[in-house]
C-alpha positions as CSV (number, residue, x, y, z in Angstrom):
1,M,92.1,25.6,41.8
2,A,88.5,24.6,42.3
3,I,87.5,21.2,40.7
4,L,84.0,22.5,40.3
5,Q,82.8,26.0,39.5
6,V,79.1,26.8,39.3
7,Q,78.3,30.3,38.0
8,H,74.9,32.0,38.1
9,L,72.9,28.8,37.6
10,E,69.2,29.2,37.1
11,K,66.4,26.7,36.3
12,H,62.8,27.3,35.3
13,F,60.1,24.7,34.9
14,G,57.6,26.6,32.8
15,K,57.0,29.9,34.6
16,T,58.2,28.5,37.9
17,Q,61.8,29.5,38.8
18,V,63.3,26.8,41.1
19,L,66.9,27.9,41.1
20,R,68.0,31.5,41.2
21,D,71.5,32.8,40.6
22,I,73.4,29.8,42.2
23,S,77.1,30.3,42.4
24,F,79.7,28.3,44.4
25,E,83.0,26.5,44.1
26,L,84.3,23.2,45.4
27,E,88.0,22.2,45.9
28,K,89.3,18.8,44.9
29,G,89.2,16.3,47.8
30,R,86.6,18.3,49.7
31,A,83.0,17.5,50.7
32,L,80.1,19.9,50.4
33,A,76.9,19.5,52.3
34,I,73.7,21.1,50.8
35,I,71.0,21.6,53.4
36,G,67.5,23.1,53.3
37,S,63.8,22.3,53.4
38,S,62.0,20.1,50.9
39,G,61.3,22.2,47.8
40,S,64.3,24.5,48.4
41,G,65.9,23.4,45.1
42,K,68.6,21.0,46.5
43,T,67.7,18.0,44.4
44,T,67.1,20.1,41.2
45,L,70.6,21.6,41.7
46,L,72.1,18.2,42.0
47,R,70.2,17.0,38.9
48,C,71.5,20.0,36.9
49,L,75.1,19.2,37.9
50,N,74.6,15.6,36.7
51,F,73.0,16.9,33.4
52,L,69.8,15.0,34.3
53,E,68.1,18.5,34.0
54,T,69.2,21.3,31.7
55,P,69.8,24.6,33.5
56,T,68.0,27.6,32.0
57,H,71.0,29.9,32.6
58,G,74.5,29.8,33.9
59,K,77.7,27.8,33.6
60,I,79.2,24.6,35.0
61,L,83.0,24.1,34.9
62,V,85.0,21.1,36.0
63,E,88.8,21.5,36.3
64,G,88.5,24.7,34.4
65,Q,86.7,23.2,31.4
66,T,83.3,24.5,30.6
67,L,81.0,21.5,30.6
68,F,77.8,23.5,30.3
69,D,77.0,27.1,29.2
70,A,73.4,28.0,28.7
71,E,74.5,30.5,26.0
72,A,76.5,27.9,24.1
73,P,74.3,25.3,22.4
74,A,77.4,23.2,21.4
75,T,77.8,22.3,25.1
76,Q,74.3,20.8,25.2
77,K,74.5,18.1,22.5
78,E,73.2,14.7,23.7
79,S,76.5,13.0,22.7
80,E,78.5,15.6,24.7
81,V,76.2,15.4,27.7
82,R,76.7,11.6,27.9
83,K,80.4,12.1,28.3
84,K,80.0,15.0,30.7
85,R,77.8,12.9,33.0
86,L,80.9,10.7,33.6
87,H,82.5,13.5,35.6
88,F,79.7,13.1,38.2
89,G,78.7,9.9,40.1
90,M,75.1,10.0,41.4
91,V,73.7,8.1,44.3
92,F,69.9,8.5,44.5
93,Q,67.5,8.3,47.5
94,S,65.8,5.2,46.2
95,F,69.0,3.2,45.2
96,N,67.8,2.7,41.6
97,L,69.4,-0.7,41.3
98,F,68.5,-3.0,38.3
99,P,66.4,-5.8,39.9
100,Q,67.2,-8.3,37.2
101,Y,71.0,-8.1,37.7
102,T,73.2,-9.4,40.5
103,V,75.0,-7.1,42.9
104,L,78.3,-7.4,40.9
105,K,76.6,-6.8,37.6
106,N,74.9,-3.7,38.9
107,V,78.3,-2.3,39.8
108,T,80.1,-3.3,36.6
109,L,77.4,-2.8,33.9
110,A,78.0,0.8,33.0
111,K,81.8,0.2,32.7
112,E,81.2,-2.8,30.6
113,L,79.0,-0.8,28.2
114,L,81.6,1.9,28.0
115,A,84.4,-0.6,27.4
116,K,82.6,-1.7,24.1
117,E,83.6,1.7,22.7
118,R,87.3,0.9,23.2
119,P,89.2,0.1,19.9
120,D,90.9,-2.9,21.5
121,Y,87.6,-4.3,22.9
122,K,87.1,-7.2,20.4
123,A,90.7,-8.4,20.6
124,N,90.9,-8.2,24.4
125,K,87.2,-8.7,25.5
126,K,87.8,-11.5,28.0
127,Q,90.7,-9.7,29.7
128,I,88.9,-6.3,29.8
129,L,85.7,-7.8,31.3
130,E,87.7,-9.7,33.9
131,E,89.6,-6.5,34.9
132,I,86.2,-4.7,35.3
133,A,84.8,-7.6,37.4
134,Q,87.9,-7.5,39.6
135,E,87.5,-3.7,40.1
136,G,83.8,-4.3,41.0
137,R,84.7,-7.0,43.6
138,S,87.3,-4.6,45.1
139,L,84.6,-1.9,45.4
140,L,82.2,-4.3,47.0
141,Q,84.9,-5.3,49.5
142,K,85.3,-1.6,50.4
143,M,81.6,-1.5,51.0
144,G,81.7,-4.6,53.2
145,L,79.6,-6.6,50.7
146,E,82.2,-9.0,49.2
147,D,80.0,-12.0,50.2
148,R,76.9,-10.6,48.4
149,E,78.2,-10.3,44.8
150,G,75.9,-13.1,43.5
151,H,72.8,-11.8,45.3
152,Y,70.0,-9.8,43.7
153,P,68.8,-6.4,45.0
154,H,65.6,-7.9,46.5
155,Q,67.7,-10.2,48.7
156,L,69.5,-7.2,50.4
157,S,68.5,-4.8,53.1
158,G,68.0,-1.1,52.2
159,G,71.3,-0.2,53.7
160,Q,73.1,-2.9,51.6
161,Q,71.3,-1.8,48.4
162,Q,72.5,1.8,49.0
163,R,76.0,0.6,49.5
164,V,75.8,-1.2,46.2
165,A,74.6,2.0,44.6
166,I,77.6,3.8,46.1
167,A,80.0,1.1,44.6
168,R,78.2,1.5,41.3
169,A,78.7,5.3,41.3
170,L,82.4,4.8,42.2
171,A,83.0,2.2,39.4
172,L,83.3,4.9,36.8
173,S,85.9,6.9,38.8
174,P,83.9,10.1,38.8
175,D,85.6,13.5,39.6
176,I,82.8,14.3,42.0
177,L,80.4,11.9,43.8
178,C,76.9,13.3,44.4
179,F,74.5,12.0,47.0
180,D,70.8,13.0,47.0
181,E,69.4,12.3,50.6
182,P,71.2,8.9,50.7
183,T,69.6,7.8,53.9
184,S,66.0,9.2,53.5
185,A,64.6,5.9,52.3
186,L,66.3,3.8,55.0
187,D,65.1,2.7,58.4
188,P,67.0,4.5,61.2
189,E,68.9,1.4,62.2
190,L,70.3,1.1,58.6
191,T,71.2,4.8,58.3
192,G,74.5,4.4,60.2
193,E,76.0,1.8,57.9
194,V,75.6,4.1,54.9
195,L,76.8,7.2,56.7
196,K,79.9,5.2,57.8
197,V,80.7,4.5,54.2
198,I,80.3,8.1,53.2
199,R,82.5,9.2,56.2
200,S,85.3,6.8,55.1
201,L,85.1,8.2,51.5
202,A,85.5,11.7,53.0
203,E,88.5,10.5,55.0
204,Q,90.0,9.3,51.7
205,N,89.5,12.8,50.3
206,T,86.8,11.9,47.8
207,T,85.3,15.0,46.3
208,M,81.6,14.9,47.2
209,I,78.4,16.9,47.2
210,I,75.9,15.5,49.8
211,V,72.3,16.7,49.9
212,T,71.3,15.6,53.4
213,H,69.0,16.3,56.4
214,E,71.5,14.6,58.8
215,M,72.8,17.8,60.4
216,A,75.3,16.3,62.8
217,F,76.7,14.2,60.0
218,A,77.0,17.2,57.7
219,R,78.8,19.2,60.3
220,D,81.3,16.4,61.1
221,V,82.0,15.1,57.6
222,A,81.6,18.0,55.2
223,D,84.2,20.8,54.8
224,Q,81.7,23.3,53.3
225,A,78.0,23.7,53.7
226,I,75.4,25.6,51.6
227,F,71.9,26.4,53.0
228,M,69.3,26.8,50.3
229,D,65.8,28.2,50.7
230,K,63.3,28.9,47.9
231,G,65.8,28.3,45.1
232,V,68.5,30.6,46.4
233,I,71.7,30.1,48.4
234,V,71.0,31.9,51.7
235,E,74.3,31.1,53.4
236,Q,77.5,29.3,52.6
237,G,80.7,28.7,54.4
238,S,82.5,26.1,56.5
239,A,80.2,23.3,57.5
240,R,80.8,24.0,61.2
241,Q,80.2,27.7,60.9
242,V,77.0,27.3,58.9
243,I,75.5,24.6,61.1
244,D,76.8,25.7,64.5
245,S,76.9,29.5,64.1
246,P,74.7,30.5,61.3
247,R,74.8,34.2,60.4
248,E,71.4,34.4,58.6
249,E,68.0,34.3,60.4
250,R,66.5,32.0,57.8
251,T,69.3,29.5,58.4
252,R,68.8,29.7,62.2
253,Q,65.1,29.1,61.8
254,F,65.7,26.0,59.7
255,L,68.4,24.5,62.0
256,S,66.2,25.1,65.1
257,R,64.1,22.1,63.9
258,Y,67.1,19.7,64.0
259,S,69.0,18.2,66.9
260,K,72.8,18.6,66.1
261,S,74.1,16.4,68.8
């Protein structure tokens, strides 16, 4: 069964419709690449899935549970939305690290705040925080950053900051990890180190949605691909089919601008 089902999602900003009748499914352990020009609605779709924007119409289901239904106000309470965001980890273009905190604290902070809601927190505070710190160190090790835990974001390269952001998103064990153009703010020589991390996550069957303009990477790493244009899904299928043998003329025109070698 699909871990994620998106049904007839729409989003308006005032009179402007930016998403129109978006429907797709994603299986657990699979990676989905979303491609398309700037302004095609890719980032808005990702923000709707993370409940950073509220869809105007449609449903979002995770593991068969309706997380959002535009027709059901009960699914839109702020207290509920906070919990639902935990299903999705988000990695932004611009890292969004907290400059005042160390690398390790950036990774562990959200989990520490959530832990305060545990009934046993006061009694076991020291042990709980130590476990969270150990998990954070383990994630930094996976990112190749174990020697940077005491550094601050300004002491890191862009590629290192983005790897910290990935570790932070993984710290809450989300069902689905979402990337919004994770390399677009990086110099070309730093792009490879971030793509390498995402590739290794794919090899570990992490469920992911990746908005990207790296076509060769999308084709090689993603299982599925969606091409969006002007707020609609023009084409979807296996990543290799969509990127190497697109059926739609609009997809072909878009891909002709990219080298896929």
